[in-house]
Each structure stands twice: as C-alpha cells, then as structure tokens.
ZALUM-435122 format. One record per residue: residue number from 0; residue in three letters; x, y, z of N, C-alpha, C in turn. Coordinates in steps of 0.05 Angstrom, whole numbers, plus 5000, padded with zeros to 4 digits. Layout:
NUM ala X Y Z X Y Z X Y Z
...
END
This chain:
0 unk 5992 8467 6648 6008 8478 6628 5990 8498 6611
1 unk 6003 8523 6607 5988 8542 6593 6003 8552 6568
2 unk 5993 8544 6545 6004 8553 6522 5990 8576 6509
3 unk 6009 8601 6502 6001 8624 6494 6018 8629 6470
4 unk 6007 8641 6447 6023 8649 6425 6048 8668 6433
5 unk 6071 8659 6423 6097 8674 6431 6106 8689 6406
6 unk 6110 8716 6412 6122 8731 6390 6150 8737 6390
7 unk 6162 8734 6416 6190 8741 6420 6203 8723 6441
8 unk 6226 8713 6438 6240 8696 6457 6270 8705 6462
9 unk 6278 8705 6488 6304 8714 6495 6320 8688 6498
10 unk 6344 8689 6484 6362 8664 6483 6386 8671 6501
11 unk 6393 8651 6518 6417 8657 6535 6437 8630 6530
12 unk 6463 8637 6534 6486 8617 6535 6489 8617 6566
13 unk 6485 8590 6576 6485 8587 6605 6501 8564 6610
14 unk 6529 8563 6610 6543 8542 6621 6540 8535 6648
15 unk 6536 8557 6664 6527 8553 6693 6510 8579 6701
16 unk 6494 8581 6720 6478 8601 6724 6498 8627 6731
17 unk 6519 8625 6744 6534 8650 6748 6550 8658 6724
18 unk 6552 8642 6704 6565 8650 6675 6545 8652 6653
19 unk 6521 8663 6658 6500 8665 6639 6501 8692 6625
20 unk 6501 8688 6596 6501 8712 6579 6477 8712 6560
21 unk 6468 8733 6556 6447 8736 6536 6456 8735 6508
22 unk 6449 8718 6492 6458 8713 6463 6443 8734 6446
23 unk 6417 8734 6448 6402 8751 6429 6372 8745 6432
24 unk 6358 8750 6411 6329 8749 6414 6319 8739 6386
25 unk 6297 8719 6387 6281 8710 6365 6258 8724 6366
26 unk 6247 8733 6341 6223 8749 6340 6206 8736 6314
27 unk 6180 8732 6319 6162 8718 6298 6149 8740 6286
28 unk 6147 8744 6260 6131 8761 6244 6108 8745 6232
29 unk 6095 8754 6218 6072 8739 6205 6083 8716 6186
30 unk 6107 8718 6172 6115 8701 6154 6143 8689 6161
31 unk 6157 8704 6180 6187 8696 6180 6195 8696 6212
32 unk 6215 8684 6218 6229 8685 6243 6254 8698 6243
33 unk 6259 8717 6258 6281 8735 6255 6298 8734 6282
34 unk 6326 8736 6278 6346 8733 6301 6366 8756 6299
35 unk 6369 8768 6325 6394 8790 6325 6409 8781 6349
36 unk 6435 8782 6347 6453 8778 6370 6452 8806 6388
37 unk 6458 8801 6413 6462 8823 6432 6489 8837 6423
38 unk 6492 8859 6421 6519 8872 6421 6541 8865 6435
39 unk 6534 8857 6462 6554 8850 6481 6564 8820 6473
40 unk 6545 8804 6464 6552 8776 6456 6569 8776 6430
41 unk 6562 8795 6412 6581 8796 6389 6609 8802 6396
42 unk 6614 8814 6418 6639 8821 6426 6654 8798 6442
43 unk 6639 8776 6448 6647 8753 6463 6668 8733 6445
44 unk 6664 8736 6421 6679 8718 6401 6671 8688 6406
45 unk 6648 8681 6417 6638 8654 6421 6622 8648 6395
46 unk 6632 8635 6378 6619 8629 6353 6600 8603 6357
47 unk 6577 8606 6368 6559 8585 6373 6551 8568 6348
48 unk 6550 8584 6325 6539 8569 6301 6554 8583 6276
49 unk 6579 8578 6274 6596 8592 6255 6587 8593 6228
50 unk 6575 8570 6215 6570 8572 6188 6548 8590 6176
51 unk 6525 8588 6191 6501 8600 6182 6491 8624 6200
52 unk 6504 8623 6225 6496 8644 6243 6520 8656 6254
53 unk 6536 8667 6242 6564 8677 6253 6558 8703 6272
54 unk 6576 8710 6285 6576 8734 6304 6580 8758 6287
55 unk 6555 8771 6285 6559 8797 6271 6532 8814 6277
56 unk 6531 8838 6276 6509 8856 6281 6489 8853 6257
57 unk 6462 8857 6265 6445 8856 6243 6423 8832 6246
58 unk 6402 8835 6234 6379 8816 6236 6383 8795 6214
59 unk 6379 8768 6221 6381 8744 6206 6355 8731 6204
60 unk 6345 8725 6179 6324 8713 6172 6327 8685 6173
61 unk 6308 8669 6186 6309 8639 6187 6303 8628 6161
62 unk 6316 8603 6155 6309 8587 6131 6283 8575 6129
63 unk 6269 8574 6108 6243 8562 6103 6245 8533 6109
64 unk 6268 8523 6102 6271 8490 6102 6269 8481 6129
65 unk 6271 8497 6153 6269 8489 6181 6246 8504 6193
66 unk 6226 8508 6176 6201 8522 6187 6210 8550 6195
67 unk 6229 8562 6186 6237 8590 6193 6256 8592 6216
68 unk 6265 8569 6225 6280 8571 6252 6310 8567 6243
69 unk 6328 8578 6252 6359 8578 6249 6365 8550 6257
70 unk 6387 8538 6245 6395 8511 6252 6403 8508 6281
71 unk 6417 8528 6294 6424 8527 6318 6400 8520 6341
72 unk 6379 8538 6335 6356 8534 6352 6340 8512 6346
73 unk 6337 8504 6322 6325 8476 6311 6339 8457 6330
74 unk 6363 8452 6335 6376 8433 6349 6363 8432 6377
75 unk 6351 8453 6389 6340 8451 6412 6310 8440 6416
76 unk 6299 8437 6391 6273 8428 6390 6271 8398 6391
77 unk 6255 8384 6409 6247 8355 6406 6235 8351 6377
78 unk 6244 8325 6366 6228 8317 6342 6218 8290 6348
79 unk 6204 8277 6330 6191 8254 6336 6176 8250 6361
80 unk 6184 8236 6382 6170 8231 6406 6165 8256 6419
81 unk 6182 8277 6423 6177 8299 6438 6157 8318 6422
82 unk 6157 8315 6398 6136 8332 6381 6109 8320 6383
83 unk 6109 8290 6385 6085 8279 6387 6071 8286 6415
84 unk 6087 8288 6437 6077 8293 6464 6063 8319 6463
85 unk 6081 8340 6451 6069 8366 6452 6043 8371 6436
86 unk 6046 8358 6413 6020 8358 6397 5995 8344 6411
87 unk 5999 8321 6426 5978 8309 6442 5968 8329 6461
88 unk 5985 8340 6477 5978 8360 6500 5962 8383 6489
89 unk 5971 8395 6468 5960 8415 6455 5931 8411 6446
90 unk 5927 8384 6435 5900 8376 6429 5883 8374 6453
91 unk 5894 8364 6474 5876 8362 6499 5868 8392 6505
92 unk 5885 8409 6502 5874 8439 6512 5860 8453 6490
93 unk 5854 8440 6467 5836 8450 6450 5853 8468 6429
94 unk 5877 8462 6423 5896 8478 6410 5903 8461 6387
95 unk 5902 8472 6362 5911 8456 6340 5943 8456 6337
96 unk 5955 8434 6333 5983 8431 6336 5995 8448 6309
97 unk 5979 8452 6289 5987 8468 6265 5993 8497 6272
98 unk 5979 8506 6294 5980 8532 6303 6004 8538 6318
99 unk 6016 8518 6328 6042 8521 6345 6066 8529 6328
100 unk 6077 8549 6331 6102 8557 6318 6128 8546 6330
101 unk 6150 8547 6316 6174 8536 6331 6182 8552 6358
102 unk 6173 8580 6356 6178 8594 6385 6159 8584 6406
103 unk 6136 8576 6397 6119 8566 6419 6130 8542 6431
104 unk 6143 8524 6414 6152 8497 6424 6177 8504 6441
105 unk 6194 8522 6432 6217 8530 6448 6211 8538 6477
106 unk 6187 8547 6482 6177 8557 6508 6175 8534 6524
107 unk 6168 8510 6511 6163 8483 6526 6191 8469 6532
108 unk 6212 8479 6520 6242 8470 6524 6251 8485 6546
109 unk 6252 8513 6543 6263 8530 6562 6289 8522 6569
110 unk 6296 8517 6596 6320 8512 6608 6323 8481 6609
111 unk 6305 8466 6598 6310 8438 6597 6323 8427 6570
112 unk 6333 8445 6557 6343 8441 6529 6369 8422 6532
113 unk 6378 8407 6513 6402 8396 6510 6424 8420 6504
114 unk 6449 8412 6510 6468 8435 6507 6466 8459 6527
115 unk 6476 8481 6520 6480 8504 6538 6461 8528 6532
116 unk 6444 8524 6514 6422 8547 6509 6398 8544 6524
117 unk 6389 8570 6534 6364 8572 6550 6345 8590 6536
118 unk 6320 8584 6537 6300 8602 6525 6280 8612 6545
119 unk 6275 8638 6542 6257 8652 6562 6235 8670 6543
120 unk 6209 8670 6551 6198 8657 6573 6194 8626 6569
121 unk 6190 8613 6591 6191 8581 6594 6163 8576 6607
122 unk 6149 8556 6593 6126 8546 6602 6134 8527 6629
123 unk 6117 8533 6648 6124 8520 6676 6115 8492 6674
124 unk 6133 8472 6681 6123 8444 6680 6138 8431 6706
125 unk 6124 8435 6727 6135 8426 6754 6122 8399 6759
126 unk 6138 8378 6767 6128 8352 6774 6147 8341 6793
127 unk 6136 8323 6809 6153 8307 6829 6180 8295 6813
128 unk 6200 8297 6829 6226 8289 6816 6231 8258 6816
129 unk 6215 8242 6832 6218 8213 6836 6193 8199 6822
130 unk 6199 8187 6801 6180 8171 6789 6193 8143 6777
131 unk 6178 8123 6779 6189 8096 6771 6189 8096 6743
132 unk 6214 8083 6732 6215 8078 6703 6192 8060 6694
133 unk 6188 8038 6706 6167 8025 6698 6140 8040 6695
134 unk 6134 8057 6714 6112 8074 6708 6109 8090 6685
135 unk 6132 8104 6679 6136 8120 6655 6135 8102 6631
136 unk 6146 8080 6635 6143 8061 6610 6114 8055 6604
137 unk 6097 8050 6623 6068 8044 6620 6055 8067 6606
138 unk 6062 8093 6616 6052 8116 6605 6059 8121 6575
139 unk 6083 8115 6569 6093 8116 6543 6080 8098 6525
140 unk 6071 8075 6532 6056 8055 6518 6029 8065 6514
141 unk 6018 8076 6533 5989 8087 6527 5989 8108 6507
142 unk 6013 8124 6506 6013 8147 6485 6016 8133 6460
143 unk 6034 8114 6457 6041 8100 6431 6015 8085 6420
144 unk 5997 8077 6438 5972 8062 6430 5951 8084 6427
145 unk 5957 8109 6431 5936 8130 6427 5912 8126 6447
146 unk 5919 8116 6470 5902 8109 6493 5901 8133 6511
147 unk 5877 8133 6528 5876 8155 6545 5890 8150 6574
148 unk 5893 8169 6588 5905 8165 6614 5933 8175 6621
149 unk 5953 8176 6602 5980 8185 6608 5982 8213 6616
150 unk 6000 8222 6633 6004 8248 6643 6025 8261 6624
151 unk 6010 8274 6604 6029 8285 6582 6050 8306 6591
152 unk 6036 8321 6608 6056 8344 6620 6079 8334 6632
153 unk 6077 8311 6650 6097 8299 6662 6119 8286 6641
154 unk 6108 8275 6621 6124 8262 6599 6141 8282 6586
155 unk 6129 8309 6580 6140 8328 6568 6164 8341 6586
156 unk 6157 8343 6614 6175 8351 6633 6199 8338 6634
157 unk 6197 8310 6638 6220 8293 6641 6236 8286 6617
158 unk 6221 8293 6594 6233 8287 6566 6251 8309 6555
159 unk 6252 8331 6567 6271 8351 6555 6266 8358 6526
160 unk 6292 8360 6513 6293 8364 6483 6309 8346 6469
161 unk 6313 8320 6477 6328 8301 6460 6312 8296 6434
162 unk 6327 8295 6410 6317 8289 6386 6314 8260 6380
163 unk 6301 8253 6361 6300 8223 6355 6271 8213 6357
164 unk 6262 8192 6342 6237 8180 6347 6230 8163 6369
165 unk 6248 8153 6382 6241 8135 6406 6236 8152 6432
166 unk 6217 8143 6448 6214 8154 6470 6235 8159 6492
167 unk 6238 8179 6507 6262 8182 6522 6255 8201 6545
168 unk 6270 8197 6566 6267 8212 6590 6297 8221 6596
169 unk 6301 8245 6611 6323 8253 6622 6324 8247 6656
170 unk 6346 8234 6664 6347 8228 6692 6373 8236 6703
171 unk 6374 8237 6729 6399 8240 6745 6402 8215 6763
172 unk 6425 8204 6761 6431 8181 6780 6451 8187 6801
173 unk 6441 8184 6827 6454 8190 6851 6481 8174 6855
174 unk 6499 8182 6868 6523 8163 6875 6512 8136 6883
175 unk 6490 8133 6901 6479 8107 6911 6464 8092 6890
176 unk 6457 8105 6865 6443 8088 6846 6415 8098 6843
177 unk 6405 8111 6861 6378 8122 6860 6372 8139 6833
178 unk 6348 8138 6822 6343 8152 6798 6326 8174 6802
179 unk 6333 8199 6796 6317 8224 6801 6313 8234 6771
180 unk 6287 8249 6770 6283 8260 6746 6286 8292 6745
181 unk 6289 8303 6722 6291 8330 6717 6316 8339 6705
182 unk 6314 8356 6686 6338 8363 6668 6347 8390 6669
183 unk 6335 8405 6690 6346 8434 6691 6371 8438 6705
184 unk 6375 8427 6732 6399 8430 6747 6407 8402 6757
185 unk 6430 8394 6751 6442 8371 6757 6452 8375 6788
186 unk 6444 8356 6808 6453 8357 6833 6478 8351 6837
187 unk 6492 8364 6857 6523 8357 6860 6526 8328 6867
188 unk 6544 8314 6855 6551 8285 6857 6534 8269 6838
189 unk 6511 8280 6826 6495 8263 6808 6507 8264 6782
190 unk 6501 8242 6766 6505 8241 6739 6484 8242 6720
191 unk 6485 8258 6696 6458 8260 6681 6459 8238 6658
192 unk 6437 8227 6655 6432 8204 6635 6409 8208 6617
193 unk 6408 8195 6591 6381 8193 6578 6374 8165 6577
194 unk 6352 8160 6585 6339 8134 6581 6320 8129 6563
195 unk 6321 8109 6545 6304 8105 6523 6285 8083 6528
196 unk 6258 8086 6520 6240 8065 6521 6235 8055 6495
197 unk 6222 8032 6494 6216 8018 6469 6193 8032 6451
198 unk 6199 8036 6426 6178 8045 6404 6160 8022 6397
199 unk 6139 8026 6386 6120 8003 6376 6134 7982 6362
200 unk 6151 7992 6341 6166 7972 6326 6190 7958 6337
201 unk 6199 7964 6361 6221 7955 6372 6218 7929 6385
202 unk 6237 7909 6385 6234 7884 6397 6242 7886 6426
203 unk 6229 7867 6445 6237 7870 6473 6266 7870 6475
204 unk 6285 7858 6464 6314 7861 6469 6326 7881 6456
205 unk 6315 7908 6446 6325 7931 6433 6345 7941 6450
206 unk 6337 7945 6476 6357 7958 6496 6383 7943 6500
207 unk 6381 7916 6502 6403 7904 6504 6423 7903 6476
208 unk 6409 7904 6455 6423 7907 6428 6437 7932 6428
209 unk 6425 7955 6436 6440 7980 6436 6464 7983 6454
210 unk 6458 7968 6477 6480 7969 6496 6503 7952 6482
211 unk 6501 7930 6472 6516 7915 6454 6533 7930 6436
212 unk 6520 7948 6421 6533 7962 6401 6554 7984 6413
213 unk 6546 7994 6437 6566 8010 6447 6591 7998 6460
214 unk 6584 7973 6469 6609 7958 6477 6627 7953 6455
215 unk 6615 7948 6429 6628 7942 6406 6643 7965 6396
216 unk 6631 7988 6398 6640 8014 6388 6665 8021 6404
217 unk 6663 8018 6430 6686 8022 6448 6710 8006 6442
218 unk 6705 7981 6435 6725 7963 6425 6737 7970 6399
219 unk 6719 7983 6384 6731 7992 6357 6746 8017 6359
220 unk 6751 8026 6382 6767 8054 6388 6750 8079 6385
221 unk 6724 8079 6387 6707 8100 6384 6702 8114 6410
222 unk 6701 8140 6411 6697 8153 6438 6665 8152 6442
223 unk 6661 8137 6463 6629 8134 6470 6626 8141 6498
224 unk 6602 8153 6506 6595 8155 6533 6589 8127 6548
225 unk 6588 8129 6576 6579 8104 6589 6553 8095 6583
226 unk 6545 8070 6581 6520 8060 6576 6514 8037 6597
227 unk 6487 8033 6600 6480 8014 6618 6449 8005 6616
228 unk 6444 7981 6625 6415 7973 6625 6404 7984 6654
229 unk 6381 7997 6651 6366 8000 6679 6340 7985 6681
230 unk 6334 7979 6703 6306 7963 6708 6307 7936 6697
231 unk 6328 7923 6691 6326 7896 6680 6320 7875 6699
232 unk 6301 7859 6694 6292 7839 6713 6289 7809 6699
233 unk 6281 7788 6716 6280 7762 6700 6259 7765 6680
234 unk 6236 7783 6684 6215 7786 6667 6214 7808 6649
235 unk 6228 7830 6654 6233 7851 6638 6258 7856 6627
236 unk 6264 7865 6599 6287 7866 6587 6302 7893 6598
237 unk 6290 7913 6610 6304 7936 6619 6302 7958 6598
238 unk 6315 7982 6607 6318 8004 6589 6344 8015 6585
239 unk 6349 8022 6561 6377 8029 6553 6383 8058 6562
240 unk 6403 8062 6577 6410 8088 6586 6440 8096 6579
241 unk 6442 8122 6571 6470 8133 6562 6473 8157 6575
242 unk 6500 8161 6585 6505 8183 6601 6507 8208 6580
243 unk 6497 8229 6590 6497 8256 6575 6523 8266 6571
244 unk 6533 8276 6548 6557 8289 6546 6555 8320 6544
245 unk 6529 8329 6545 6529 8357 6546 6525 8368 6578
246 unk 6527 8354 6595 6531 8359 6624 6556 8347 6637
247 unk 6568 8363 6651 6593 8353 6667 6597 8366 6693
248 unk 6592 8354 6713 6598 8365 6740 6583 8390 6742
249 unk 6557 8391 6734 6540 8414 6737 6542 8436 6716
250 unk 6561 8429 6696 6565 8449 6675 6551 8438 6651
251 unk 6536 8462 6637 6524 8456 6611 6543 8461 6589
252 unk 6545 8444 6569 6565 8444 6547 6549 8449 6522
253 unk 6556 8471 6506 6544 8476 6483 6545 8454 6459
254 unk 6523 8446 6450 6523 8425 6427 6512 8431 6403
255 unk 6519 8423 6382 6508 8429 6355 6510 8406 6335
256 unk 6489 8398 6325 6491 8377 6306 6502 8382 6279
257 unk 6508 8363 6263 6520 8367 6239 6495 8379 6222
258 unk 6475 8366 6222 6450 8379 6209 6443 8407 6215
259 unk 6443 8412 6240 6440 8440 6251 6460 8460 6243
260 unk 6487 8451 6242 6505 8468 6234 6502 8478 6205
261 unk 6494 8457 6187 6488 8460 6156 6462 8472 6152
262 unk 6445 8474 6172 6416 8482 6169 6402 8464 6145
263 unk 6405 8439 6148 6392 8421 6131 6367 8407 6142
264 unk 6346 8403 6124 6321 8389 6133 6326 8365 6148
265 unk 6309 8356 6167 6314 8331 6179 6311 8309 6158
266 unk 6329 8288 6158 6330 8266 6140 6339 8275 6111
267 unk 6352 8295 6111 6365 8303 6084 6381 8281 6072
268 unk 6373 8270 6046 6383 8247 6038 6407 8252 6022
269 unk 6418 8277 6014 6440 8279 5998 6469 8285 6014
270 unk 6467 8282 6041 6494 8288 6054 6512 8261 6053
271 unk 6535 8269 6052 6556 8249 6044 6575 8247 6071
272 unk 6588 8225 6079 6604 8224 6100 6631 8243 6090
273 unk 6632 8248 6069 6656 8268 6060 6650 8293 6070
274 unk 6622 8302 6071 6614 8327 6085 6621 8327 6110
275 unk 6615 8304 6125 6621 8306 6153 6650 8310 6158
276 unk 6669 8300 6144 6695 8301 6148 6705 8326 6142
277 unk 6693 8342 6122 6702 8368 6114 6693 8387 6138
278 unk 6668 8387 6147 6661 8399 6169 6676 8398 6192
279 unk 6682 8373 6200 6698 8367 6224 6727 8380 6220
280 unk 6738 8380 6196 6765 8391 6195 6763 8422 6195
281 unk 6743 8432 6181 6739 8462 6184 6733 8473 6212
282 unk 6715 8460 6227 6706 8467 6252 6728 8465 6273
283 unk 6739 8440 6274 6758 8433 6297 6789 8440 6290
284 unk 6793 8439 6264 6822 8441 6257 6841 8425 6269
285 unk 6834 8399 6269 6844 8376 6283 6842 8351 6270
286 unk 6864 8339 6260 6864 8318 6246 6854 8293 6262
287 unk 6860 8293 6285 6853 8272 6304 6820 8269 6304
288 unk 6806 8292 6305 6779 8292 6306 6768 8284 6278
289 unk 6780 8289 6256 6774 8280 6227 6776 8250 6229
290 unk 6797 8237 6238 6801 8209 6239 6778 8196 6255
291 unk 6772 8208 6281 6751 8199 6298 6724 8195 6281
292 unk 6717 8218 6264 6694 8215 6256 6695 8195 6230
293 unk 6718 8192 6217 6722 8171 6197 6717 8144 6211
294 unk 6728 8139 6233 6725 8115 6249 6695 8108 6251
295 unk 6679 8130 6257 6652 8124 6263 6635 8117 6236
296 unk 6645 8129 6214 6637 8122 6187 6640 8093 6183
297 unk 6665 8082 6186 6672 8058 6185 6653 8036 6204
298 unk 6649 8049 6227 6635 8029 6247 6604 8030 6233
299 unk 6593 8050 6227 6564 8050 6217 6561 8030 6194
300 unk 6582 8030 6177 6583 8012 6153 6584 7982 6160
301 unk 6605 7975 6176 6608 7949 6184 6590 7939 6204
302 unk 6575 7956 6218 6556 7946 6240 6530 7953 6231
303 unk 6524 7956 6204 6497 7960 6196 6480 7978 6210
304 unk 6492 8001 6217 6475 8023 6229 6469 8046 6209
305 unk 6445 8039 6196 6440 8056 6173 6423 8082 6177
306 unk 6417 8084 6203 6400 8110 6210 6421 8131 6219
307 unk 6439 8138 6197 6462 8155 6205 6456 8181 6190
308 unk 6435 8195 6201 6424 8221 6189 6446 8244 6202
309 unk 6440 8268 6193 6456 8289 6202 6453 8300 6231
310 unk 6431 8291 6244 6428 8300 6273 6442 8275 6289
311 unk 6452 8256 6279 6464 8234 6294 6494 8241 6295
312 unk 6504 8261 6287 6532 8270 6292 6530 8298 6303
313 unk 6546 8301 6326 6546 8328 6339 6574 8337 6344
314 unk 6574 8364 6349 6601 8373 6362 6595 8392 6386
315 unk 6618 8393 6404 6617 8407 6427 6633 8432 6428
316 unk 6623 8452 6439 6642 8475 6442 6645 8483 6471
317 unk 6670 8488 6478 6677 8495 6507 6675 8524 6510
318 unk 6681 8534 6533 6676 8563 6539 6697 8581 6528
319 unk 6716 8568 6516 6738 8587 6502 6731 8585 6472
320 unk 6710 8572 6464 6703 8572 6435 6717 8549 6418
321 unk 6726 8529 6430 6742 8508 6417 6719 8484 6412
322 unk 6722 8474 6389 6704 8454 6381 6716 8428 6381
323 unk 6699 8405 6385 6710 8379 6384 6683 8360 6378
324 unk 6687 8339 6364 6664 8319 6363 6657 8311 6392
325 unk 6629 8309 6394 6617 8298 6416 6623 8268 6416
326 unk 6622 8256 6440 6620 8224 6439 6599 8215 6420
327 unk 6604 8192 6410 6583 8180 6394 6557 8172 6405
328 unk 6534 8170 6392 6508 8164 6401 6492 8154 6379
329 unk 6468 8141 6388 6451 8129 6370 6463 8109 6351
330 unk 6478 8087 6366 6492 8069 6353 6475 8043 6356
331 unk 6466 8032 6338 6453 8007 6340 6447 7995 6311
332 unk 6436 7971 6313 6428 7956 6286 6404 7970 6275
333 unk 6407 7982 6253 6382 8000 6242 6386 7995 6211
334 unk 6365 7987 6198 6364 7982 6170 6363 8007 6154
335 unk 6356 8030 6165 6353 8058 6149 6330 8060 6130
336 unk 6326 8084 6120 6302 8088 6102 6306 8071 6075
337 unk 6288 8053 6068 6287 8037 6045 6310 8016 6048
338 unk 6322 8011 6073 6344 7993 6071 6371 8005 6066
339 unk 6370 8029 6061 6397 8044 6053 6407 8062 6077
340 unk 6432 8068 6077 6445 8087 6093 6434 8116 6088
341 unk 6427 8127 6108 6415 8157 6107 6438 8177 6096
342 unk 6463 8172 6103 6485 8184 6093 6504 8170 6072
343 unk 6505 8181 6051 6522 8169 6030 6552 8163 6037
344 unk 6561 8141 6032 6589 8135 6038 6604 8133 6009
345 unk 6619 8156 6003 6632 8161 5978 6614 8157 5954
346 unk 6589 8166 5961 6566 8166 5941 6548 8142 5937
347 unk 6555 8119 5958 6541 8097 5956 6525 8097 5982
348 unk 6499 8088 5981 6480 8084 6003 6471 8055 6007
349 unk 6467 8038 5986 6453 8015 5986 6473 7991 5996
350 unk 6493 7990 5986 6513 7968 5997 6543 7979 5999
351 unk 6546 7999 6014 6577 8009 6019 6593 7987 6034
352 unk 6618 7986 6028 6637 7968 6043 6665 7980 6045
353 unk 6682 7962 6048 6709 7972 6053 6720 7991 6029
354 unk 6713 7981 6005 6726 7998 5984 6714 8025 5983
355 unk 6690 8031 5992 6678 8057 5990 6692 8071 6014
356 unk 6697 8057 6037 6708 8072 6059 6736 8082 6052
357 unk 6750 8063 6037 6776 8073 6029 6777 8097 6008
358 unk 6757 8097 5991 6752 8119 5972 6744 8146 5989
359 unk 6727 8142 6011 6724 8163 6030 6746 8176 6040
360 unk 6765 8161 6051 6789 8167 6062 6811 8180 6044
361 unk 6808 8167 6017 6829 8183 5999 6819 8212 5991
362 unk 6790 8211 5987 6779 8240 5983 6784 8259 6003
363 unk 6787 8249 6028 6788 8266 6052 6820 8270 6060
364 unk 6839 8258 6041 6866 8259 6047 6872 8253 6079
365 unk 6860 8229 6084 6867 8220 6111 6886 8201 6116
366 unk 6902 8204 6133 6925 8186 6142 6916 8161 6155
367 unk 6931 8140 6156 6924 8115 6171 6897 8104 6167
368 unk 6887 8109 6145 6857 8099 6142 6854 8073 6143
369 unk 6872 8056 6131 6874 8027 6127 6875 8014 6154
370 unk 6891 8028 6174 6891 8016 6201 6864 8020 6214
371 unk 6852 8043 6210 6824 8045 6223 6804 8027 6213
372 unk 6803 8024 6187 6785 8006 6171 6790 7975 6185
373 unk 6815 7969 6188 6820 7941 6198 6811 7939 6229
374 unk 6819 7961 6246 6812 7959 6272 6779 7956 6275
375 unk 6764 7975 6262 6736 7973 6262 6722 7948 6252
376 unk 6734 7938 6233 6724 7912 6220 6732 7888 6240
377 unk 6752 7891 6252 6761 7869 6272 6739 7870 6295
378 unk 6732 7893 6305 6716 7896 6329 6686 7885 6319
379 unk 6677 7895 6299 6649 7887 6290 6648 7857 6282
380 unk 6670 7844 6274 6672 7816 6271 6667 7801 6295
381 unk 6667 7813 6320 6667 7800 6345 6637 7807 6358
382 unk 6616 7814 6339 6592 7821 6350 6580 7803 6368
383 unk 6579 7777 6362 6567 7756 6379 6578 7755 6408
384 unk 6604 7764 6410 6616 7765 6439 6601 7789 6454
385 unk 6597 7814 6441 6587 7835 6455 6558 7830 6461
386 unk 6543 7816 6441 6515 7811 6442 6511 7792 6466
387 unk 6530 7772 6471 6527 7754 6497 6530 7771 6520
388 unk 6549 7788 6520 6555 7803 6543 6532 7821 6553
389 unk 6520 7831 6532 6497 7851 6538 6469 7836 6545
390 unk 6470 7809 6535 6446 7794 6540 6425 7798 6521
391 unk 6432 7802 6495 6417 7804 6472 6403 7779 6467
392 unk 6374 7775 6464 6363 7751 6455 6372 7739 6428
393 unk 6373 7714 6431 6390 7699 6408 6376 7703 6382
394 unk 6352 7705 6379 6338 7710 6354 6345 7739 6342
395 unk 6346 7758 6359 6351 7784 6352 6381 7785 6346
396 unk 6399 7773 6361 6427 7771 6357 6434 7760 6330
397 unk 6422 7739 6322 6426 7725 6296 6418 7743 6272
398 unk 6393 7759 6273 6388 7775 6254 6406 7795 6249
399 unk 6416 7809 6267 6436 7830 6269 6465 7818 6257
400 unk 6471 7794 6265 6497 7782 6257 6496 7775 6226
401 unk 6472 7764 6220 6470 7757 6192 6472 7783 6173
402 unk 6459 7809 6182 6461 7831 6164 6491 7841 6166
403 unk 6506 7838 6190 6534 7848 6191 6553 7831 6172
404 unk 6546 7805 6171 6560 7787 6152 6558 7796 6124
405 unk 6536 7809 6114 6531 7813 6089 6544 7839 6077
406 unk 6556 7854 6097 6570 7878 6089 6597 7872 6076
407 unk 6601 7885 6052 6626 7879 6036 6651 7889 6055
408 unk 6668 7867 6061 6691 7875 6076 6718 7872 6063
END
C-alpha cells in the first residue's frame, strides 16, 4: 500500500460499470475542501444530496464540522473500526494519522465504498479472495489488543467503508454457501453481506443477540434485510451477518445517511425523531415511508436500542432519482451514551416511552400511529421467544429483557 498526499479526487456515480457517470471533483486547498459538479451531471437531474449539495453549477466549500468534507462524501468514509485500521497502517508506514486528509482516506475507499459512489485515484489493495472468518477474527483481536501480527492491508481491503465502531468485513456468499471476500464487484448469483466481529466490550453472545433483534424487528413490521449467524459451532458463538441493501443483482444503489444528508457531526446530540420524520416526508414525499420511520422509532424505544444516532438511518435513491428509506440496520440492545438515547424522542432522551411516541406522532401529523405503537409493543414483549430462537445466552437475554421491561409502555 502506498499512501501519498492527494490534492484532487474524481467522483463517479456507478450503479454498474456500463452506466458510469462522472459526478464532479473534490479539490483540497490549504484550508478547505472544494467540490464542483460536472456540467453534464448537473443536467442529469439526479439529486444525490438534495439538501446541502443540490445540482447547480459552481464551487461548494465543505463544512468545518465534518473536517471540510461534504456530507455525501463523508458517508463514504469508514469511521470507528475502519479509521483505526487506516491510522495503524499509516503508523507502520511512518505516516502521522493527523496528516491524512479526508481525500487521502477516500483513496483507500475507492470503488469499495458503500452505495454507488466511486473515487479515483484509488490505492490498490489486492488480496486473495478466500480467507476464513475465524482467521480474520483472530487478526481483529490482535488489532483490538494493539498486538503485532495482523495484516492491516487485508483488513482494510475486506472492510470496505461500513461505518460504526464494531469490526466488520464485506463478503459475498455463493449460491452453495461458500464465503468469498471482496467488495468491488459482486459475482453473478452471489449475494453481498456485511459480517460483524466482536468488539472488546461485546459479550460472546452479542452476534446472537443482534440476530434476535432483527427477528423481533421483522415481527414488528419493520423492513429489515436478511440476517444470519455464520461460523457458529459448539465452541464458538459465530458472527452476525446482514445482507447489504446497497447491492442488488450486481447493481450498486446510492445510499445517504440522515446525518450525511443534514451534514451533522457524528454523534450530534440534538437530533430528534421529529427531524427524521420531517426529512423522510420531504425527501420521499411518501406517507408510508414516514410511517415506516415512525415504526423504527417505536422499536428503538421499546427494544432499548439507544445507539440511534443520525448515521443509523439511511435512504436509498434509484436511478430515476426516487428516494425511499433503506431497510433498517444496527438494531440491537444498546444502552446509548450515558444510558440515554442518542436521538431525542419528542424531546426526551433518558426515559422515553409510549406517551413520547404518541406526542411524536401528533407533531408529525401521522395517521394510524396508535396501531403502529401497539404492533411494535406487542412484538417487543415477545423478546424471550426471539432470544431463544437465535440462541442468545440466558444471562445476556435476561439483562436485555430486564431493560425492555423498564421502558414506559
């Protein structure tokens, strides 16, 4: 891997190689990052980031809150785990991580980005496509323990650009079940998945717990991707895997998080679910989409998923420029910062309940909200059934169940 300072990046919209379009270019000056759309793309009418980066001629200056990078491109950058890997590899090469700009980091994303954006030039990271999950898990553990030995370039290559703190890799699963690595091109007949490994603070049953939450969310009527446990044995708890919603039959789908759309700093503490519903209505112009996001708010409250920050809600745009909520992701038992919800529920973060959800629905002028609240409340009341189905260890299941029982219903 060769890291060199980058002054300029080309950005492409690439739903597939034969439908590739140049979006524009990013340029770094001494103090700012600038972006300008290609004139031809301005005429495409594809609003990739309509709120803060609308289609129009001229140069745009990036916001200081995101290290000078526009929200649409910030969504392509890995954070947490991915940033740690890049910083560690830079240190091995004698490069200070503080000297790496957002454009430098985007060269390591290149065509391995989530969604349909591609960045050039791209740092070459070529590795064998077949690696055992157990081997990667051991290397992840070495990184987390700050030990020597892991192949950081391989971990960066198979990690792509998923956001979040937990270690992840991008895989393709063959029709026969074999697991292959690589995020650039999905082979015909294969499906694209994200596999999560345990973080240092995670319990051994965390993968099963997350799988249980997705079973519960599906029962609550939420649009969720397929999930499964990979590599589970009598001695090992396995790894949580979730099918990618930004890949479908070899096509890349443009994705944008709520935080990226609004160009908010990571972990922004003043975002309310009311803001999520307003953005959904304005972006999709679809009341069913607004109801879907409200259903997710209900689930996060009743299921005690308090790590509900702005990067944990996304929207997808098709090739005609139509927006819809992405399937739900990052659903699990989570206490949140300081034990509170990251996103406010009608102004409440410490102990929101059914009354706050009703107030949220009233403020959004949402129809049938009482039915949605009842349906989600009923599904989350059956948590023990889903925990048993997923094989969650009894002690971990009890801790989650006790927290769910304390939510005002």
